[in-house]
C-alpha positions in Angstrom: 116.9 90.9 77.5 119.0 91.8 74.4 121.6 89.4 75.7 119.0 86.7 76.1 117.7 87.3 72.5 121.2 87.2 70.9 122.2 84.2 73.1 119.2 82.2 71.8 120.1 83.1 68.2 123.9 82.6 68.5 125.6 79.4 67.4 129.3 80.4 67.9 131.9 81.7 65.5 133.2 79.5 62.8 136.4 77.7 63.8 135.5 77.7 67.5 134.5 74.7 69.5 130.7 74.6 69.8 129.5 75.2 73.3 128.2 77.7 75.8 131.5 79.7 75.8 131.4 80.2 72.0 127.8 81.3 72.2 128.5 83.8 75.0 131.4 85.2 73.1 129.3 85.7 70.0 126.6 87.3 72.0 128.9 89.8 73.7 130.4 90.8 70.3 126.9 91.3 68.9 125.9 93.4 71.8 129.0 95.6 71.5 128.4 96.1 67.7 124.7 96.9 68.4 125.7 99.5 71.1 128.2 101.1 68.7 125.6 101.2 65.9 122.9 102.8 68.1 125.4 105.3 69.6 126.7 106.3 66.1 123.2 106.7 64.7 122.2 108.9 67.6 125.3 111.0 67.3 124.9 111.5 63.6 121.2 112.4 64.0 122.0 114.8 66.7 124.7 116.5 64.6 122.5 116.7 61.6 119.6 118.2 63.5 121.6 120.8 65.4 125.3 121.4 65.3 125.1 123.4 68.5 126.9 122.3 71.6 123.6 121.7 73.3 122.9 118.8 70.9 125.9 117.0 72.3 124.5 117.4 75.8 121.5 115.4 74.7 123.7 112.3 74.4 124.6 112.6 78.1 120.9 112.9 78.9 120.6 109.3 77.9 122.4 108.3 81.1 121.1 111.0 83.3 117.4 111.0 82.5 116.2 108.4 80.0 117.8 105.3 81.6 116.4 106.2 85.1 113.0 106.7 83.5 113.2 103.3 81.9 114.2 101.8 85.2 111.2 103.6 86.8 108.9 102.0 84.2 110.3 98.6 84.9 109.9 99.2 88.7 106.3 100.2 88.1 105.7 96.9 86.3 107.4 95.1 89.2 105.3 96.9 91.8 102.1 95.8 90.0 103.4 92.3 89.8 104.3 92.4 93.5 100.9 93.6 94.5 99.5 90.4 92.8 102.2 87.9 93.9 103.1 88.9 97.5 99.6 88.2 99.1 99.4 84.9 97.3 103.0 84.1 98.4 102.3 84.9 102.0 99.3 82.5 102.0 101.3 79.8 100.2 104.4 79.9 102.4 102.8 77.7 105.0 101.9 75.1 102.4 105.3 75.2 100.8 107.2 74.9 104.1 104.8 72.1 105.1 105.9 70.2 102.0 109.6 70.7 102.6 109.7 69.9 106.3 108.8 66.7 108.2 105.4 67.0 109.9 104.9 65.6 113.4 103.4 62.1 113.3 100.4 62.7 115.6 97.9 59.8 115.7 99.4 58.3 112.6 100.8 54.9 111.9 103.6 55.4 109.3 104.4 51.7 109.1 100.8 50.9 108.1 100.7 53.7 105.5 104.0 52.5 104.0 102.7 48.9 103.9 99.6 50.0 102.1 101.6 52.2 99.6 103.9 49.2 99.0 101.0 46.9 98.2 99.5 49.6 95.8 102.9 49.9 94.1 103.2 46.2 93.5 99.6 46.0 92.2 100.4 48.8 89.7 103.6 47.1 88.6 101.7 43.8 88.0 99.0 45.7 86.0 101.7 47.5 84.0 103.5 44.3 83.1 100.3 42.5 82.2 99.2 45.1 79.6 100.1 44.7 75.9 102.3 47.2 74.2 99.5 48.2 71.9 97.5 50.0 74.6 99.8 53.0 74.9 97.3 55.3 76.6 96.7 53.0 79.5 100.4 52.3 79.9 101.2 56.0 80.1 98.5 56.6 82.6 99.6 53.7 84.8 103.2 54.9 84.6 102.2 58.3 85.8 100.2 56.8 88.7 103.1 54.5 89.6 105.4 57.5 89.7 103.0 59.4 92.1 102.8 56.3 94.3 106.6 56.1 94.5 106.9 59.8 95.3 104.4 59.4 98.2 106.3 56.3 99.4 109.5 58.3 99.5 107.9 61.1 101.5 106.6 58.6 104.0 109.9 56.9 104.4 111.6 60.2 104.9 109.1 61.0 107.7 109.8 57.7 109.3 113.6 58.1 109.2 113.5 61.7 110.6 114.6 62.2 114.1 112.3 63.1 117.0 113.6 66.7 117.3 113.1 67.3 113.6 109.5 66.1 113.7 108.4 67.7 116.9 110.6 70.8 117.2 111.7 72.1 113.7 108.2 72.1 112.1 106.4 74.0 114.9 109.3 76.5 115.3 109.3 77.3 111.5 105.5 77.7 111.4 105.6 80.0 114.4 108.4 82.0 112.8 106.4 82.3 109.5 103.3 83.4 111.5 105.3 86.0 113.3 106.9 87.4 110.1 103.6 87.5 108.3 102.0 89.3 111.2 104.7 91.9 111.3 104.4 92.5 107.6 100.6 92.9 107.7 101.0 95.1 110.8 103.4 97.4 108.9 101.0 97.6 106.0 98.1 98.4 108.3 100.1 101.1 110.1 101.2 102.7 106.8 97.6 102.8 105.6 96.5 104.5 108.9 99.3 107.0 108.6 98.2 107.9 105.1 94.5 108.2 106.2 95.2 110.3 109.3 96.4 113.9 108.7 99.3 114.6 111.0 99.8 118.1 109.9 97.0 119.3 112.3 98.9 117.8 115.3 101.3 119.9 117.3 104.9 119.7 116.1 106.2 118.4 119.4 103.7 115.6 119.7 104.0 114.4 116.1 105.9 111.1 115.9 107.8 109.6 113.0 105.5 107.6 110.7 106.0 104.6 108.6 108.2 105.5 105.7 109.9 108.4 107.5 111.5 106.3 110.3 112.3 102.7 110.2 112.7 99.8 112.6 116.4 100.1 112.4 116.2 103.0 114.9 116.1 100.3 117.5 119.7 99.4 116.8 121.2 96.1 115.6 118.0 94.1 116.5 115.8 96.4 114.4 118.2 96.3 111.5 118.4 92.5 111.6 114.5 92.4 111.8 114.3 94.6 108.7 116.7 92.4 106.7 114.8 89.3 107.7 111.5 90.9 106.7 112.9 92.1 103.3 114.2 88.6 102.6 110.9 87.1 103.7 108.9 89.4 101.4 111.3 88.6 98.5 110.9 84.9 99.0 107.1 85.3 99.4 106.8 87.2 96.1 108.8 84.5 94.3 106.6 81.8 95.7 103.4 83.7 94.8 104.7 84.3 91.3 105.1 80.6 90.7 101.8 79.9 92.4 99.8 82.0 89.9 98.1 80.0 87.2 99.4 82.2 84.4 103.0 81.8 85.5 102.8 78.1 86.5 104.4 76.9 83.4 107.5 79.0 84.2 108.4 76.8 87.1 111.8 75.2 86.6 111.9 71.4 86.6 114.9 69.1 86.9 116.2 67.9 83.5 113.2 69.5 81.8 113.9 73.3 81.6 114.6 74.9 78.2 117.0 77.8 77.8 114.0 80.0 76.9 112.3 79.2 80.2 115.5 79.9 82.1 115.8 83.3 80.5 112.1 84.0 81.2 112.6 83.1 84.9 115.7 85.4 85.1 113.7 88.3 83.5 110.8 87.8 85.9 113.1 87.7 89.0 114.8 90.9 87.8 111.5 92.7 87.4 110.4 91.6 90.9 113.7 92.6 92.4 113.5 96.1 90.8 110.3 96.7 92.8 111.6 95.5 96.1 113.2 98.9 97.1 109.8 100.6 96.4 107.9 98.1 98.5 110.6 98.3 101.3 110.3 102.1 101.3 106.5 101.8 101.5 106.8 99.6 104.6 109.4 101.9 106.2 112.2 99.4 105.7 114.6 101.8 103.9 116.9 103.3 106.6 119.4 100.8 107.9 121.0 102.9 110.6 122.7 101.2 113.5 123.5 104.4 115.4 121.1 106.2 117.7 118.8 108.7 116.0 118.9 111.2 118.8 122.7 111.4 118.3 122.3 111.8 114.6 119.7 114.5 115.0 121.9 116.3 117.6 124.9 116.3 115.2 122.7 117.7 112.4 121.6 120.8 114.5 123.5 124.0 113.8 125.7 125.4 116.6 125.4 128.8 118.2 127.7 130.5 115.8 125.6 129.4 112.8 127.9 126.6 111.6 127.0 122.9 111.7 128.7 120.7 114.3 131.4 118.4 113.2 131.1 114.7 113.9 
């Protein structure tokens, strides 16, 4: 965020060619000077307050304690944002994939729809050419309507040109895959809630099984680890889709040839905040131990031997 602020304010050093490289160079120099200034002020203040050696150790606490605390605060903000974005994204994923993929043409005549859209496009063009230049509001409204008609015509032509396997196989397979991943995610959340509600400490130690959060799906080997990676990636994409689907963050959506540098920086900061909370959410769902080895072997190697020493691997 400091880099983004200085990058917006920078113009490049005098004598250098104006451009992105000159602005980045000036931003890096400003960040370096700012870091040296803050470090010097903290060092002087620490020396003035107390000349003891313990005061010097407080400078090292910045890296050991305060920065992790700051990261924890950012992760908390990201978790709250994920709680809001992920359910919306899971429900919006089907709509988004339906817009990207070619739907099966069941009981539809695409040629007739393209013909109707073409007639509507020609009618709008005749109306647009017949209006005088003084009626600016009507011209802008007709141009927007004509653009929507052209977009719809392009989608219909793409559906017509798509192959049979793309229409009848890819779309159902992707929808089934989305349904499966969403069901697994919801099932993990439900199991975790049940494990939190049920007190397992009253159960015998031998009958107590690993719960969500203490053992992960990767205990099933390569297949479980691959499933965990797919679920984490799916939840990450769902949170991003839900973020842009919210009404408050709808204006942050990047658009081709119409995205300012401020909006790009805002998108980067939002994605970073969401990404900082992904480890917390993955741990909550039990997706935090990517072990490909057998757990029984790991537990066996961790047991102490008869002479009191731990077995070597």
